[in-house]
N, CA, C and O atoms as a GROMACS GRO file, in nm:
protein
  456
    1MET      N    1 -12.706  -5.919  -4.904
    1MET     CA    2 -12.820  -5.830  -4.902
    1MET      C    3 -12.791  -5.718  -5.002
    1MET      O    4 -12.682  -5.662  -5.002
    2SER      N    5 -12.886  -5.685  -5.086
    2SER     CA    6 -12.859  -5.591  -5.195
    2SER      C    7 -12.936  -5.461  -5.176
    2SER      O    8 -13.007  -5.417  -5.267
    3GLU      N    9 -12.922  -5.399  -5.061
    3GLU     CA   10 -12.992  -5.274  -5.043
    3GLU      C   11 -12.893  -5.159  -5.029
    3GLU      O   12 -12.773  -5.178  -5.010
    4ILE      N   13 -12.948  -5.040  -5.040
    4ILE     CA   14 -12.867  -4.921  -5.022
    4ILE      C   15 -12.852  -4.896  -4.872
    4ILE      O   16 -12.950  -4.901  -4.797
    5ILE      N   17 -12.730  -4.869  -4.831
    5ILE     CA   18 -12.703  -4.836  -4.692
    5ILE      C   19 -12.645  -4.695  -4.687
    5ILE      O   20 -12.601  -4.642  -4.790
    6TYR      N   21 -12.644  -4.635  -4.568
    6TYR     CA   22 -12.608  -4.494  -4.556
    6TYR      C   23 -12.506  -4.472  -4.447
    6TYR      O   24 -12.504  -4.541  -4.345
    7LYS      N   25 -12.419  -4.374  -4.471
    7LYS     CA   26 -12.319  -4.330  -4.374
    7LYS      C   27 -12.333  -4.181  -4.355
    7LYS      O   28 -12.334  -4.105  -4.452
    8ILE      N   29 -12.344  -4.138  -4.231
    8ILE     CA   30 -12.341  -3.996  -4.198
    8ILE      C   31 -12.198  -3.965  -4.158
    8ILE      O   32 -12.142  -4.029  -4.069
    9VAL      N   33 -12.140  -3.866  -4.223
    9VAL     CA   34 -11.997  -3.841  -4.203
    9VAL      C   35 -11.968  -3.691  -4.214
    9VAL      O   36 -12.026  -3.622  -4.298
   10PRO      N   37 -11.878  -3.640  -4.128
   10PRO     CA   38 -11.836  -3.500  -4.143
   10PRO      C   39 -11.773  -3.478  -4.281
   10PRO      O   40 -11.696  -3.561  -4.329
   11ALA      N   41 -11.808  -3.366  -4.344
   11ALA     CA   42 -11.760  -3.337  -4.479
   11ALA      C   43 -11.608  -3.338  -4.487
   11ALA      O   44 -11.552  -3.385  -4.586
   12SER      N   45 -11.540  -3.285  -4.385
   12SER     CA   46 -11.394  -3.281  -4.388
   12SER      C   47 -11.333  -3.421  -4.389
   12SER      O   48 -11.234  -3.445  -4.458
   13LEU      N   49 -11.392  -3.512  -4.314
   13LEU     CA   50 -11.344  -3.649  -4.310
   13LEU      C   51 -11.367  -3.717  -4.445
   13LEU      O   52 -11.285  -3.797  -4.490
   14TRP      N   53 -11.479  -3.686  -4.509
   14TRP     CA   54 -11.510  -3.745  -4.639
   14TRP      C   55 -11.416  -3.692  -4.747
   14TRP      O   56 -11.379  -3.765  -4.838
   15GLN      N   57 -11.379  -3.565  -4.736
   15GLN     CA   58 -11.283  -3.507  -4.830
   15GLN      C   59 -11.151  -3.585  -4.826
   15GLN      O   60 -11.092  -3.614  -4.930
   16SER      N   61 -11.107  -3.620  -4.707
   16SER     CA   62 -10.984  -3.699  -4.691
   16SER      C   63 -10.999  -3.834  -4.760
   16SER      O   64 -10.906  -3.882  -4.825
   17ALA      N   65 -11.115  -3.895  -4.745
   17ALA     CA   66 -11.139  -4.026  -4.808
   17ALA      C   67 -11.134  -4.014  -4.959
   17ALA      O   68 -11.079  -4.100  -5.027
   18ARG      N   69 -11.193  -3.907  -5.012
   18ARG     CA   70 -11.192  -3.886  -5.157
   18ARG      C   71 -11.049  -3.875  -5.208
   18ARG      O   72 -11.015  -3.930  -5.312
   19SER      N   73 -10.967  -3.804  -5.134
   19SER     CA   74 -10.827  -3.788  -5.174
   19SER      C   75 -10.754  -3.922  -5.174
   19SER      O   76 -10.670  -3.948  -5.260
   20LYS      N   77 -10.787  -4.005  -5.076
   20LYS     CA   78 -10.720  -4.134  -5.059
   20LYS      C   79 -10.777  -4.243  -5.152
   20LYS      O   80 -10.706  -4.335  -5.191
   21GLY      N   81 -10.906  -4.231  -5.186
   21GLY     CA   82 -10.970  -4.330  -5.272
   21GLY      C   83 -11.046  -4.437  -5.196
   21GLY      O   84 -11.108  -4.525  -5.257
   22SER      N   85 -11.044  -4.430  -5.062
   22SER     CA   86 -11.124  -4.522  -4.981
   22SER      C   87 -11.148  -4.456  -4.845
   22SER      O   88 -11.078  -4.362  -4.807
   23PHE      N   89 -11.247  -4.506  -4.774
   23PHE     CA   90 -11.283  -4.452  -4.643
   23PHE      C   91 -11.258  -4.559  -4.538
   23PHE      O   92 -11.320  -4.666  -4.540
   24ASP      N   93 -11.167  -4.530  -4.446
   24ASP     CA   94 -11.133  -4.626  -4.340
   24ASP      C   95 -11.226  -4.617  -4.221
   24ASP      O   96 -11.230  -4.707  -4.137
   25GLY      N   97 -11.302  -4.507  -4.213
   25GLY     CA   98 -11.397  -4.491  -4.104
   25GLY      C   99 -11.370  -4.367  -4.022
   25GLY      O  100 -11.262  -4.308  -4.027
   26ALA      N  101 -11.472  -4.328  -3.946
   26ALA     CA  102 -11.462  -4.218  -3.852
   26ALA      C  103 -11.394  -4.271  -3.725
   26ALA      O  104 -11.377  -4.392  -3.712
   27PRO      N  105 -11.356  -4.184  -3.633
   27PRO     CA  106 -11.291  -4.231  -3.509
   27PRO      C  107 -11.369  -4.342  -3.436
   27PRO      O  108 -11.309  -4.437  -3.387
   28VAL      N  109 -11.502  -4.330  -3.429
   28VAL     CA  110 -11.581  -4.434  -3.362
   28VAL      C  111 -11.571  -4.568  -3.437
   28VAL      O  112 -11.569  -4.674  -3.375
   29ASP      N  113 -11.565  -4.561  -3.570
   29ASP     CA  114 -11.553  -4.684  -3.650
   29ASP      C  115 -11.418  -4.750  -3.624
   29ASP      O  116 -11.410  -4.872  -3.605
   30LEU      N  117 -11.314  -4.670  -3.624
   30LEU     CA  118 -11.179  -4.723  -3.602
   30LEU      C  119 -11.170  -4.786  -3.463
   30LEU      O  120 -11.106  -4.890  -3.445
   31ALA      N  121 -11.233  -4.723  -3.364
   31ALA     CA  122 -11.231  -4.776  -3.227
   31ALA      C  123 -11.306  -4.909  -3.217
   31ALA      O  124 -11.266  -4.998  -3.143
   32ASP      N  125 -11.417  -4.921  -3.293
   32ASP     CA  126 -11.501  -5.041  -3.286
   32ASP      C  127 -11.454  -5.153  -3.378
   32ASP      O  128 -11.496  -5.268  -3.362
   33GLY      N  129 -11.367  -5.123  -3.474
   33GLY     CA  130 -11.315  -5.225  -3.563
   33GLY      C  131 -11.400  -5.252  -3.686
   33GLY      O  132 -11.375  -5.349  -3.758
   34PHE      N  133 -11.500  -5.168  -3.710
   34PHE     CA  134 -11.583  -5.180  -3.830
   34PHE      C  135 -11.646  -5.044  -3.858
   34PHE      O  136 -11.652  -4.959  -3.769
   35ILE      N  137 -11.692  -5.025  -3.982
   35ILE     CA  138 -11.758  -4.900  -4.018
   35ILE      C  139 -11.908  -4.916  -3.995
   35ILE      O  140 -11.970  -5.009  -4.046
   36HIS      N  141 -11.964  -4.825  -3.917
   36HIS     CA  142 -12.107  -4.825  -3.888
   36HIS      C  143 -12.185  -4.764  -4.004
   36HIS      O  144 -12.147  -4.658  -4.056
   37PHE      N  145 -12.292  -4.829  -4.044
   37PHE     CA  146 -12.384  -4.777  -4.144
   37PHE      C  147 -12.525  -4.787  -4.088
   37PHE      O  148 -12.548  -4.848  -3.984
   38SER      N  149 -12.619  -4.727  -4.159
   38SER     CA  150 -12.761  -4.736  -4.126
   38SER      C  151 -12.839  -4.770  -4.251
   38SER      O  152 -12.795  -4.741  -4.362
   39THR      N  153 -12.954  -4.832  -4.232
   39THR     CA  154 -13.048  -4.848  -4.342
   39THR      C  155 -13.126  -4.717  -4.355
   39THR      O  156 -13.113  -4.629  -4.270
   40ALA      N  157 -13.206  -4.705  -4.459
   40ALA     CA  158 -13.287  -4.584  -4.476
   40ALA      C  159 -13.379  -4.564  -4.356
   40ALA      O  160 -13.400  -4.451  -4.312
   41ALA      N  161 -13.433  -4.672  -4.303
   41ALA     CA  162 -13.525  -4.663  -4.188
   41ALA      C  163 -13.453  -4.623  -4.060
   41ALA      O  164 -13.517  -4.573  -3.967
   42GLN      N  165 -13.323  -4.643  -4.052
   42GLN     CA  166 -13.246  -4.617  -3.929
   42GLN      C  167 -13.172  -4.483  -3.931
   42GLN      O  168 -13.131  -4.434  -3.825
   43ALA      N  169 -13.153  -4.424  -4.047
   43ALA     CA  170 -13.063  -4.310  -4.061
   43ALA      C  171 -13.105  -4.188  -3.979
   43ALA      O  172 -13.020  -4.123  -3.918
   44LYS      N  173 -13.234  -4.155  -3.976
   44LYS     CA  174 -13.277  -4.036  -3.902
   44LYS      C  175 -13.253  -4.053  -3.752
   44LYS      O  176 -13.212  -3.959  -3.685
   45GLU      N  177 -13.279  -4.172  -3.700
   45GLU     CA  178 -13.254  -4.198  -3.559
   45GLU      C  179 -13.104  -4.192  -3.530
   45GLU      O  180 -13.063  -4.140  -3.426
   46THR      N  181 -13.023  -4.244  -3.620
   46THR     CA  182 -12.878  -4.237  -3.604
   46THR      C  183 -12.832  -4.092  -3.598
   46THR      O  184 -12.750  -4.055  -3.514
   47ALA      N  185 -12.885  -4.009  -3.688
   47ALA     CA  186 -12.848  -3.866  -3.689
   47ALA      C  187 -12.885  -3.800  -3.556
   47ALA      O  188 -12.806  -3.725  -3.499
   48ALA      N  189 -13.006  -3.828  -3.508
   48ALA     CA  190 -13.052  -3.766  -3.383
   48ALA      C  191 -12.970  -3.814  -3.263
   48ALA      O  192 -12.941  -3.736  -3.173
   49LYS      N  193 -12.933  -3.940  -3.263
   49LYS     CA  194 -12.862  -3.998  -3.148
   49LYS      C  195 -12.713  -3.963  -3.147
   49LYS      O  196 -12.658  -3.933  -3.041
   50HIS      N  197 -12.649  -3.966  -3.262
   50HIS     CA  198 -12.503  -3.952  -3.267
   50HIS      C  199 -12.452  -3.821  -3.327
   50HIS      O  200 -12.334  -3.788  -3.312
   51PHE      N  201 -12.539  -3.745  -3.395
   51PHE     CA  202 -12.494  -3.625  -3.465
   51PHE      C  203 -12.581  -3.503  -3.435
   51PHE      O  204 -12.581  -3.407  -3.512
   52ALA      N  205 -12.655  -3.506  -3.325
   52ALA     CA  206 -12.747  -3.397  -3.291
   52ALA      C  207 -12.677  -3.261  -3.292
   52ALA      O  208 -12.574  -3.242  -3.228
   53GLY      N  209 -12.736  -3.168  -3.366
   53GLY     CA  210 -12.684  -3.032  -3.369
   53GLY      C  211 -12.560  -3.010  -3.453
   53GLY      O  212 -12.515  -2.897  -3.466
   54GLN      N  213 -12.505  -3.116  -3.510
   54GLN     CA  214 -12.381  -3.102  -3.588
   54GLN      C  215 -12.411  -3.052  -3.729
   54GLN      O  216 -12.507  -3.095  -3.794
   55THR      N  217 -12.327  -2.961  -3.774
   55THR     CA  218 -12.338  -2.910  -3.909
   55THR      C  219 -12.224  -2.967  -3.992
   55THR      O  220 -12.140  -3.041  -3.941
   56ASP      N  221 -12.222  -2.933  -4.119
   56ASP     CA  222 -12.116  -2.977  -4.210
   56ASP      C  223 -12.108  -3.129  -4.223
   56ASP      O  224 -12.000  -3.187  -4.227
   57LEU      N  225 -12.226  -3.192  -4.228
   57LEU     CA  226 -12.233  -3.337  -4.244
   57LEU      C  227 -12.278  -3.373  -4.385
   57LEU      O  228 -12.344  -3.295  -4.453
   58LEU      N  229 -12.239  -3.492  -4.427
   58LEU     CA  230 -12.286  -3.549  -4.553
   58LEU      C  231 -12.360  -3.679  -4.524
   58LEU      O  232 -12.328  -3.750  -4.429
   59LEU      N  233 -12.458  -3.707  -4.607
   59LEU     CA  234 -12.522  -3.837  -4.609
   59LEU      C  235 -12.472  -3.906  -4.734
   59LEU      O  236 -12.491  -3.857  -4.845
   60VAL      N  237 -12.408  -4.020  -4.716
   60VAL     CA  238 -12.348  -4.093  -4.828
   60VAL      C  239 -12.425  -4.222  -4.847
   60VAL      O  240 -12.444  -4.299  -4.753
   61ALA      N  241 -12.471  -4.246  -4.970
   61ALA     CA  242 -12.544  -4.368  -5.005
   61ALA      C  243 -12.448  -4.467  -5.068
   61ALA      O  244 -12.369  -4.432  -5.157
   62ILE      N  245 -12.455  -4.591  -5.022
   62ILE     CA  246 -12.362  -4.695  -5.066
   62ILE      C  247 -12.440  -4.816  -5.116
   62ILE      O  248 -12.542  -4.853  -5.058
   63ASP      N  249 -12.391  -4.877  -5.222
   63ASP     CA  250 -12.447  -5.002  -5.272
   63ASP      C  251 -12.396  -5.115  -5.184
   63ASP      O  252 -12.282  -5.160  -5.199
   64GLY      N  253 -12.480  -5.160  -5.093
   64GLY     CA  254 -12.440  -5.266  -5.000
   64GLY      C  255 -12.395  -5.393  -5.070
   64GLY      O  256 -12.306  -5.463  -5.021
   65ALA      N  257 -12.457  -5.424  -5.184
   65ALA     CA  258 -12.421  -5.546  -5.256
   65ALA      C  259 -12.277  -5.542  -5.306
   65ALA      O  260 -12.213  -5.646  -5.320
   66ALA      N  261 -12.226  -5.423  -5.332
   66ALA     CA  262 -12.089  -5.409  -5.384
   66ALA      C  263 -11.984  -5.438  -5.278
   66ALA      O  264 -11.866  -5.451  -5.310
   67LEU      N  265 -12.026  -5.448  -5.152
   67LEU     CA  266 -11.930  -5.468  -5.043
   67LEU      C  267 -11.906  -5.615  -5.011
   67LEU      O  268 -11.815  -5.649  -4.934
   68GLY      N  269 -11.987  -5.702  -5.068
   68GLY     CA  270 -11.966  -5.846  -5.051
   68GLY      C  271 -11.978  -5.893  -4.907
   68GLY      O  272 -12.057  -5.839  -4.829
   69GLU      N  273 -11.899  -5.994  -4.874
   69GLU     CA  274 -11.909  -6.059  -4.743
   69GLU      C  275 -11.851  -5.976  -4.629
   69GLU      O  276 -11.868  -6.011  -4.512
   70ALA      N  277 -11.782  -5.865  -4.661
   70ALA     CA  278 -11.729  -5.778  -4.556
   70ALA      C  279 -11.840  -5.700  -4.487
   70ALA      O  280 -11.820  -5.646  -4.378
   71LEU      N  281 -11.959  -5.693  -4.551
   71LEU     CA  282 -12.074  -5.624  -4.493
   71LEU      C  283 -12.158  -5.726  -4.416
   71LEU      O  284 -12.205  -5.825  -4.472
   72VAL      N  285 -12.174  -5.700  -4.287
   72VAL     CA  286 -12.246  -5.792  -4.199
   72VAL      C  287 -12.354  -5.714  -4.125
   72VAL      O  288 -12.329  -5.604  -4.075
   73TYR      N  289 -12.474  -5.770  -4.120
   73TYR     CA  290 -12.582  -5.708  -4.043
   73TYR      C  291 -12.580  -5.769  -3.903
   73TYR      O  292 -12.594  -5.890  -3.887
   74GLU      N  293 -12.564  -5.683  -3.803
   74GLU     CA  294 -12.550  -5.730  -3.665
   74GLU      C  295 -12.645  -5.653  -3.573
   74GLU      O  296 -12.676  -5.537  -3.598
   75PRO      N  297 -12.691  -5.719  -3.466
   75PRO     CA  298 -12.782  -5.652  -3.372
   75PRO      C  299 -12.713  -5.536  -3.302
   75PRO      O  300 -12.596  -5.544  -3.262
   76SER      N  301 -12.788  -5.427  -3.287
   76SER     CA  302 -12.738  -5.311  -3.215
   76SER      C  303 -12.856  -5.249  -3.141
   76SER      O  304 -12.929  -5.320  -3.072
   77ARG      N  305 -12.876  -5.117  -3.156
   77ARG     CA  306 -12.983  -5.045  -3.085
   77ARG      C  307 -13.113  -5.123  -3.084
   77ARG      O  308 -13.170  -5.150  -3.189
   78GLY      N  309 -13.160  -5.157  -2.966
   78GLY     CA  310 -13.289  -5.222  -2.954
   78GLY      C  311 -13.301  -5.353  -3.028
   78GLY      O  312 -13.412  -5.395  -3.060
   79GLY      N  313 -13.188  -5.418  -3.056
   79GLY     CA  314 -13.192  -5.546  -3.126
   79GLY      C  315 -13.205  -5.534  -3.277
   79GLY      O  316 -13.208  -5.635  -3.347
   80GLN      N  317 -13.214  -5.410  -3.328
   80GLN     CA  318 -13.222  -5.392  -3.473
   80GLN      C  319 -13.093  -5.439  -3.539
   80GLN      O  320 -12.985  -5.430  -3.480
   81LEU      N  321 -13.104  -5.488  -3.661
   81LEU     CA  322 -12.986  -5.528  -3.737
   81LEU      C  323 -12.932  -5.408  -3.813
   81LEU      O  324 -13.000  -5.349  -3.896
   82PHE      N  325 -12.806  -5.374  -3.782
   82PHE     CA  326 -12.739  -5.262  -3.847
   82PHE      C  327 -12.628  -5.314  -3.937
   82PHE      O  328 -12.561  -5.412  -3.903
   83PRO      N  329 -12.609  -5.249  -4.053
   83PRO     CA  330 -12.499  -5.289  -4.142
   83PRO      C  331 -12.364  -5.240  -4.089
   83PRO      O  332 -12.347  -5.122  -4.058
   84HIS      N  333 -12.270  -5.333  -4.080
   84HIS     CA  334 -12.133  -5.303  -4.036
   84HIS      C  335 -12.037  -5.354  -4.143
   84HIS      O  336 -12.050  -5.467  -4.191
   85LEU      N  337 -11.941  -5.272  -4.179
   85LEU     CA  338 -11.842  -5.311  -4.280
   85LEU      C  339 -11.709  -5.339  -4.213
   85LEU      O  340 -11.652  -5.251  -4.148
   86TYR      N  341 -11.662  -5.461  -4.228
   86TYR     CA  342 -11.532  -5.501  -4.173
   86TYR      C  343 -11.426  -5.484  -4.281
   86TYR      O  344 -11.394  -5.577  -4.354
   87GLY      N  345 -11.374  -5.363  -4.290
   87GLY     CA  346 -11.275  -5.328  -4.391
   87GLY      C  347 -11.301  -5.186  -4.438
   87GLY      O  348 -11.395  -5.121  -4.393
   88ALA      N  349 -11.217  -5.138  -4.527
   88ALA     CA  350 -11.232  -5.003  -4.581
   88ALA      C  351 -11.346  -4.998  -4.681
   88ALA      O  352 -11.376  -5.097  -4.748
   89LEU      N  353 -11.409  -4.883  -4.691
   89LEU     CA  354 -11.515  -4.861  -4.789
   89LEU      C  355 -11.452  -4.814  -4.920
   89LEU      O  356 -11.395  -4.705  -4.925
   90PRO      N  357 -11.463  -4.896  -5.026
   90PRO     CA  358 -11.412  -4.851  -5.156
   90PRO      C  359 -11.508  -4.746  -5.215
   90PRO      O  360 -11.629  -4.767  -5.217
   91LEU      N  361 -11.454  -4.636  -5.261
   91LEU     CA  362 -11.540  -4.528  -5.307
   91LEU      C  363 -11.618  -4.562  -5.433
   91LEU      O  364 -11.715  -4.493  -5.465
   92ASP      N  365 -11.580  -4.667  -5.504
   92ASP     CA  366 -11.659  -4.706  -5.620
   92ASP      C  367 -11.792  -4.770  -5.582
   92ASP      O  368 -11.877  -4.795  -5.668
   93ALA      N  369 -11.812  -4.798  -5.453
   93ALA     CA  370 -11.941  -4.849  -5.405
   93ALA      C  371 -12.037  -4.736  -5.368
   93ALA      O  372 -12.154  -4.760  -5.338
   94VAL      N  373 -11.988  -4.612  -5.371
   94VAL     CA  374 -12.072  -4.496  -5.335
   94VAL      C  375 -12.163  -4.460  -5.451
   94VAL      O  376 -12.118  -4.444  -5.565
   95LEU      N  377 -12.292  -4.448  -5.421
   95LEU     CA  378 -12.391  -4.412  -5.522
   95LEU      C  379 -12.408  -4.261  -5.532
   95LEU      O  380 -12.417  -4.206  -5.642
   96TRP      N  381 -12.411  -4.194  -5.417
   96TRP     CA  382 -12.420  -4.048  -5.413
   96TRP      C  383 -12.385  -3.999  -5.274
   96TRP      O  384 -12.380  -4.075  -5.177
   97GLU      N  385 -12.362  -3.868  -5.266
   97GLU     CA  386 -12.340  -3.801  -5.138
   97GLU      C  387 -12.413  -3.668  -5.144
   97GLU      O  388 -12.409  -3.598  -5.245
   98LYS      N  389 -12.480  -3.635  -5.035
   98LYS     CA  390 -12.558  -3.512  -5.028
   98LYS      C  391 -12.536  -3.447  -4.892
   98LYS      O  392 -12.510  -3.515  -4.792
   99THR      N  393 -12.548  -3.314  -4.889
   99THR     CA  394 -12.534  -3.244  -4.761
   99THR      C  395 -12.650  -3.281  -4.670
   99THR      O  396 -12.759  -3.316  -4.716
  100LEU      N  397 -12.625  -3.273  -4.541
  100LEU     CA  398 -12.725  -3.306  -4.440
  100LEU      C  399 -12.739  -3.185  -4.347
  100LEU      O  400 -12.687  -3.184  -4.236
  101PRO      N  401 -12.811  -3.083  -4.396
  101PRO     CA  402 -12.821  -2.958  -4.318
  101PRO      C  403 -12.915  -2.972  -4.199
  101PRO      O  404 -12.996  -3.064  -4.190
  102LEU      N  405 -12.901  -2.876  -4.109
  102LEU     CA  406 -12.993  -2.868  -3.995
  102LEU      C  407 -13.112  -2.783  -4.034
  102LEU      O  408 -13.098  -2.680  -4.099
  103GLY      N  409 -13.231  -2.828  -3.994
  103GLY     CA  410 -13.351  -2.749  -4.015
  103GLY      C  411 -13.367  -2.646  -3.904
  103GLY      O  412 -13.287  -2.642  -3.810
  104ALA      N  413 -13.469  -2.563  -3.916
  104ALA     CA  414 -13.496  -2.458  -3.818
  104ALA      C  415 -13.518  -2.516  -3.678
  104ALA      O  416 -13.489  -2.450  -3.577
  105ASP      N  417 -13.570  -2.638  -3.672
  105ASP     CA  418 -13.596  -2.701  -3.541
  105ASP      C  419 -13.473  -2.772  -3.484
  105ASP      O  420 -13.481  -2.832  -3.376
  106GLY      N  421 -13.360  -2.767  -3.556
  106GLY     CA  422 -13.237  -2.828  -3.505
  106GLY      C  423 -13.218  -2.973  -3.542
  106GLY      O  424 -13.118  -3.034  -3.504
  107THR      N  425 -13.313  -3.031  -3.616
  107THR     CA  426 -13.295  -3.169  -3.663
  107THR      C  427 -13.246  -3.165  -3.808
  107THR      O  428 -13.266  -3.067  -3.879
  108HIS      N  429 -13.182  -3.272  -3.849
  108HIS     CA  430 -13.126  -3.277  -3.984
  108HIS      C  431 -13.236  -3.296  -4.088
  108HIS      O  432 -13.334  -3.367  -4.067
  109LEU      N  433 -13.216  -3.230  -4.200
  109LEU     CA  434 -13.308  -3.240  -4.313
  109LEU      C  435 -13.253  -3.343  -4.411
  109LEU      O  436 -13.149  -3.322  -4.473
  110PHE      N  437 -13.323  -3.454  -4.423
  110PHE     CA  438 -13.277  -3.564  -4.507
  110PHE      C  439 -13.329  -3.553  -4.649
  110PHE      O  440 -13.444  -3.515  -4.671
  111PRO      N  441 -13.244  -3.587  -4.746
  111PRO     CA  442 -13.293  -3.597  -4.885
  111PRO      C  443 -13.377  -3.725  -4.896
  111PRO      O  444 -13.385  -3.804  -4.802
  112GLU      N  445 -13.438  -3.742  -5.010
  112GLU     CA  446 -13.515  -3.865  -5.034
  112GLU      C  447 -13.419  -3.984  -5.034
  112GLU      O  448 -13.314  -3.981  -5.099
  113MET      N  449 -13.458  -4.087  -4.961
  113MET     CA  450 -13.377  -4.209  -4.956
  113MET      C  451 -13.462  -4.326  -5.004
  113MET      O  452 -13.584  -4.326  -4.989
  114ILE      N  453 -13.395  -4.424  -5.062
  114ILE     CA  454 -13.465  -4.544  -5.111
  114ILE      C  455 -13.469  -4.647  -5.001
  114ILE      O  456 -13.523  -4.756  -5.020
   0.00000   0.00000   0.00000
């Protein structure tokens, strides 16, 4: 599948990944054995469900096609297919990263996503 996928990640955790050259995942990813991602259509719900009220977050866009067969779409919330990466995320697959601030109403303000 050749679409852009997204990862919501604390900025401090992403800084560590930049230093290392790859991202092994957040604690929940390490516990589950794969890195959780969202499609553009799923990202806002993911933020509301798993990151409500959190500041200092980044939205990272990844070229899903660059991840090859390690990227698998599997059923999750409500039977929707979510992208899961079985392995580390190589930073050369990252297209961009942007801050994910909280708006006045307490929900995250998303940049334009494809």
